[in-house]
C-alpha positions in Angstrom: 20.0 -1.9 12.3 16.7 -3.4 13.6 14.3 -5.6 11.7 11.9 -2.8 10.9 14.7 -0.8 9.3 15.8 -3.7 7.2 12.2 -4.2 6.1 11.8 -0.6 5.3 14.9 -0.3 3.2 14.1 -3.5 1.3 10.5 -2.6 0.9 11.4 0.8 -0.6 13.9 -0.8 -2.9 11.1 -3.2 -4.2 8.7 -0.3 -4.6 11.1 1.3 -7.0 11.5 -1.8 -8.8 7.6 -2.1 -9.1 7.4 1.4 -10.3 9.9 0.6 -13.1 7.9 -2.4 -13.9 5.0 -0.2 -14.9 7.1 1.2 -17.8 6.4 -0.3 -21.4 9.5 -2.3 -21.7 8.0 -5.6 -23.1 10.1 -8.7 -22.2 12.7 -6.6 -20.4 10.1 -5.4 -17.8 11.1 -7.9 -15.1 14.8 -7.5 -15.6 14.4 -3.6 -15.4 12.6 -4.1 -12.3 15.3 -6.1 -10.7 17.9 -3.7 -11.7 15.9 -0.8 -10.5 15.5 -2.5 -7.1 19.2 -3.0 -6.9 20.0 0.5 -7.9 17.5 1.9 -5.5 19.2 0.0 -2.7 22.9 0.7 -3.7 22.4 4.4 -4.9 20.6 5.6 -1.8 17.2 6.0 -3.1 15.5 3.4 -1.0 17.2 4.7 2.4 16.1 8.3 1.3 12.5 7.1 0.8 12.7 5.2 4.2 13.9 8.4 5.8 11.0 10.6 4.4 8.2 8.1 4.6 9.2 5.5 7.1 8.6 1.8 6.4 6.0 1.1 3.7 2.9 -0.6 4.8 2.6 -4.2 4.2 -0.4 -3.5 1.9 1.6 -1.3 -0.3 4.4 -3.8 -0.4 2.0 -6.7 -1.4 0.5 -4.6 -4.1 4.1 -3.9 -5.4 4.9 -7.6 -5.4 1.7 -8.4 -7.3 2.7 -5.8 -10.0 6.0 -7.8 -10.8 4.8 -10.9 -12.5 4.8 -11.0 -16.4 1.0 -10.5 -16.2 0.5 -8.1 -13.2 -2.0 -9.6 -10.7 -2.5 -6.3 -8.8 -6.1 -5.9 -7.6 -5.6 -2.0 -7.1 -8.5 -0.7 -9.5 -10.1 2.7 -9.3 -12.9 1.2 -7.3 -10.6 -0.3 -4.7 -8.4 2.9 -4.6 -11.5 4.8 -3.8 -12.3 2.4 -0.8 -8.6 2.6 0.5 -8.5 6.3 0.0 -11.8 6.8 1.9 -10.6 4.6 4.8 -7.3 6.3 5.0 -8.8 9.8 4.9 -11.3 8.9 7.6 -8.4 7.8 9.6 -6.3 10.9 9.1 -9.1 13.3 9.5 -10.2 11.6 12.7 -6.6 11.9 14.0 -6.5 15.7 13.0 -9.7 16.5 15.1 -9.2 18.3 18.5 -9.7 16.2 21.4 -8.1 13.3 23.2 -9.2 10.5 20.8 -7.0 9.4 18.2 -7.6 6.4 15.9 -3.9 5.7 15.8 -4.0 4.7 19.4 -6.5 1.9 18.5 -3.6 0.1 16.5 -1.8 -0.5 19.8 -4.7 -2.3 21.4 -6.4 -3.4 18.3 -9.4 -5.4 19.6 -12.0 -3.1 17.8 -9.8 -2.9 14.8 -9.4 -6.6 14.4 -13.3 -6.9 14.7 -13.7 -4.4 12.0 -11.2 -6.3 9.8 -13.2 -9.5 10.5 -16.2 -7.8 8.9 -14.0 -6.6 6.1 -12.7 -10.2 5.5 -16.3 -11.5 5.3 -17.2 -8.8 2.7 -14.2 -9.5 0.7 -14.9 -13.3 0.9 -18.5 -12.8 -0.2 -17.3 -10.6 -3.1 -14.7 -13.2 -4.2 -11.9 -10.7 -3.7 -9.2 -13.3 -3.2 -6.2 -11.0 -3.9 -7.4 -8.5 -1.3 -8.0 -11.5 1.1 -4.2 -12.5 0.6 -3.1 -9.0 1.2 -5.2 -8.7 4.4 -3.8 -12.2 5.4 -0.2 -10.9 4.8 -1.0 -7.7 6.8 -2.2 -9.6 9.8 0.6 -12.1 9.5 3.3 -9.5 9.5 1.6 -7.7 12.3 1.7 -10.9 14.4 5.5 -11.2 13.9 5.8 -8.1 16.1 7.9 -6.1 13.7 5.4 -3.4 13.5 4.1 -2.1 17.0 0.9 -0.6 15.5 -1.6 -2.4 13.3 -2.4 0.9 11.4 1.3 1.0 10.2 0.7 -2.4 8.5 -2.5 -1.4 6.8 -1.8 2.3 5.6 1.1 4.6 4.8 1.4 8.0 3.1 2.7 6.5 -0.2 -0.3 4.1 -0.3 -2.6 7.1 0.1 -0.8 9.1 -2.5 -1.0 6.1 -4.9 -4.7 5.9 -4.3 -5.1 9.5 -4.8 -3.4 9.4 -8.0 -5.4 6.5 -9.4 -8.7 8.1 -8.4 -7.4 11.5 -9.7 -6.5 9.9 -13.0 -9.9 8.4 -13.4 -11.6 11.7 -12.7 -9.5 13.4 -15.2 -10.3 10.7 -17.8 -14.0 11.1 -17.2 -13.7 14.9 -17.5 -11.8 14.6 -20.9 -14.3 12.0 -22.1 -17.2 14.4 -21.2 -15.6 17.4 -22.9 -15.1 15.4 -26.1 -18.8 14.7 -26.5 
């Protein structure tokens, strides 16, 4: 088993724990997350998720880790979910267009992508988005280890896109229901 497979299995186990930590369990929340992580690894849920989705992005894993403290520190709001969803959709749509250009290839020779991330870092710093700066630093740190061959795999994955779509969709439904009540 290689390092990326180990990362993927442990990452999916942690994602299951973070998902359980969202349940209203009071002071048992953290223990339930630890138990769910263990069960996901031992019962085969994490390997199944790893087989379906591949290894989770470092961005998603960091968001899951920030969900685990007693007071969750996750910076994933509806606004930030829209930004992530927009960037991911641009990436996926550009990859589906006919022609020889694929944005995924930029992740193997990421000079341009790193320059764009430098601009994003400056924008996050000006807006004092420290949690997102830490997530981006973790993304780049893990990418530098060589575990991931492509920088895009560190930044996005299908589960992160689904999570962002769910958050944005939930906000839209809440707005629609609020408008109907008036």
